[in-house]
C-alpha positions in Angstrom: 7.9 1.1 12.0 10.6 0.9 9.7 13.0 2.5 12.2 11.3 0.8 15.1 10.1 -2.6 14.3 13.5 -4.2 14.8 14.1 -3.3 18.2 10.9 -4.6 19.2 6.9 -4.9 18.8 5.3 -1.7 17.8 2.0 -1.2 18.1 -0.4 -0.4 15.5 -4.6 0.2 14.4 -6.3 -2.4 13.6 -6.9 -0.9 10.3 -3.4 -0.9 9.5 -2.7 -4.2 11.0 -5.4 -5.7 8.3 -3.6 -3.9 5.7 -0.4 -5.7 6.8 -1.7 -9.0 6.8 -1.3 -8.4 3.1 1.3 -10.9 3.5 -1.3 -13.5 2.8 -1.9 -12.0 -0.6 2.2 -12.1 -1.2 1.8 -15.8 -0.1 -1.1 -16.1 -2.9 1.0 -14.2 -5.5 3.9 -16.7 -4.9 6.3 -13.8 -3.0 5.6 -11.8 -6.6 4.4 -8.8 -4.3 6.0 -8.1 -1.0 5.9 -5.4 0.7 9.2 -6.0 3.0 10.9 -5.2 -0.9 12.3 -1.6 0.6 16.3 -3.4 0.9 16.1 -4.4 -2.8 14.7 -0.5 -3.9 17.3 1.1 -1.8 20.1 -1.2 -3.1 18.9 -0.6 -6.5 19.0 3.2 -5.7 14.8 3.6 -6.7 13.8 4.4 -2.4 16.4 7.0 -1.2 19.6 4.5 -2.5 22.4 6.1 -3.9 21.5 5.0 -7.1 23.3 5.4 -10.8 25.3 2.4 -10.3 24.3 -1.2 -10.6 24.9 -3.4 -7.3 27.7 -6.0 -6.9 25.7 -9.8 -6.4 26.7 -9.1 -2.4 24.9 -5.8 -2.1 22.0 -7.6 -3.9 22.3 -10.9 -1.7 22.6 -8.5 1.5 19.2 -6.7 0.7 17.6 -10.1 -0.7 18.2 -11.6 2.8 15.9 -8.9 4.6 13.5 -9.4 2.1 10.3 -11.4 2.5 7.4 -11.0 4.3 6.2 -14.3 5.5 9.9 -14.8 7.4 10.8 -11.3 8.2 7.3 -9.4 9.1 6.2 -11.0 12.4 2.3 -9.9 13.0 0.6 -10.3 16.6 -3.0 -10.2 16.1 -3.7 -10.3 20.2 -1.4 -7.8 21.1 -2.0 -5.9 17.8 1.5 -5.5 17.0 4.4 -6.0 14.3 8.1 -6.1 14.4 10.9 -7.2 12.0 13.2 -10.3 12.4 16.2 -8.4 11.8 17.6 -5.0 11.2 17.3 -3.4 7.9 14.2 -4.9 7.0 11.7 -2.1 5.4 8.4 -1.7 4.2 7.7 -0.2 1.0 3.7 -0.6 0.2 4.1 0.5 -3.1 1.1 -0.7 -5.4 -1.3 -1.2 -2.5 -0.1 1.7 -0.1 -2.1 4.4 -1.8 -5.1 2.6 -2.3 -5.0 1.9 1.4 -4.3 5.5 2.2 -7.5 6.6 -0.1 -9.3 3.7 1.8 -8.8 5.8 4.9 -9.6 9.2 3.6 -12.7 8.1 2.5 -13.4 6.4 6.1 -12.8 9.7 7.2 -14.8 11.5 5.1 -17.5 9.1 5.8 -17.0 9.5 10.0 -17.5 13.2 9.1 -20.7 13.2 7.4 -19.8 13.8 4.0 -21.8 11.9 1.7 -20.3 12.7 -1.8 -16.5 12.9 -2.7 -14.3 12.0 -5.4 -10.5 11.7 -4.2 -7.5 12.0 -6.4 -4.4 10.2 -5.5 -2.0 10.5 -8.2 -2.6 9.5 -11.9 -3.2 6.0 -11.2 -5.4 6.0 -8.5 -8.8 7.7 -7.3 -11.5 6.8 -4.8 -15.3 8.3 -4.3 -17.8 8.0 -1.9 -21.6 8.9 -2.9 -23.1 9.8 -6.2 -21.9 12.1 -8.1 -23.2 15.7 -7.7 -26.0 16.2 -10.2 -25.8 12.8 -10.7 -28.9 11.4 -8.9 -30.5 8.9 -11.1 -29.1 10.6 -14.1 -26.7 9.8 -16.9 -23.2 8.8 -16.2 -20.9 11.1 -16.9 -18.1 9.3 -19.3 -15.9 9.0 -22.2 -15.2 6.1 -24.2 -12.2 5.6 -21.7 -13.4 5.9 -18.5 -17.0 6.0 -16.6 -16.7 7.6 -13.4 -20.1 6.0 -12.4 -18.3 2.7 -12.3 -16.2 3.6 -9.4 -18.4 5.6 -7.3 -18.4 3.9 -3.9 -15.1 2.3 -4.6 -11.2 2.7 -5.0 -9.8 2.2 -8.3 -6.7 1.4 -9.1 -4.7 1.3 -13.4 -1.2 0.8 -14.3 0.0 1.9 -17.8 -1.0 4.8 -20.2 
């Protein structure tokens, strides 16, 4: 989508369209969360950029001109399409992308009839469905830092160490 949405509308699944509607979340955070952050990440070398050097003010200004979900992410609910307002806009769902991917994976497992699963999405994200095997009505496997029973059937993310 990053490659095609500036040229015209790109049809996406209903699930992904709803995910992209996180722009409402962006508005609710005063723009602190913004999936169109891709140009700035690349400018600073965090996402496929050259890295290793602080960008100049002109480079930062050019990247900032392509960031802003309310301005640059154009959603058409009737057509189920997404497009960008200009070339160079890039989505980077980082913060919520992993959670979305785990939720979709859990949906697929449920559709396949899987009743109990624990998915590991990296050091900060897990997803689970059903009841932990052998734990039907029993004690929760836990430690002083984390209780699996509390998140079973949900996705959870954490930051920090």
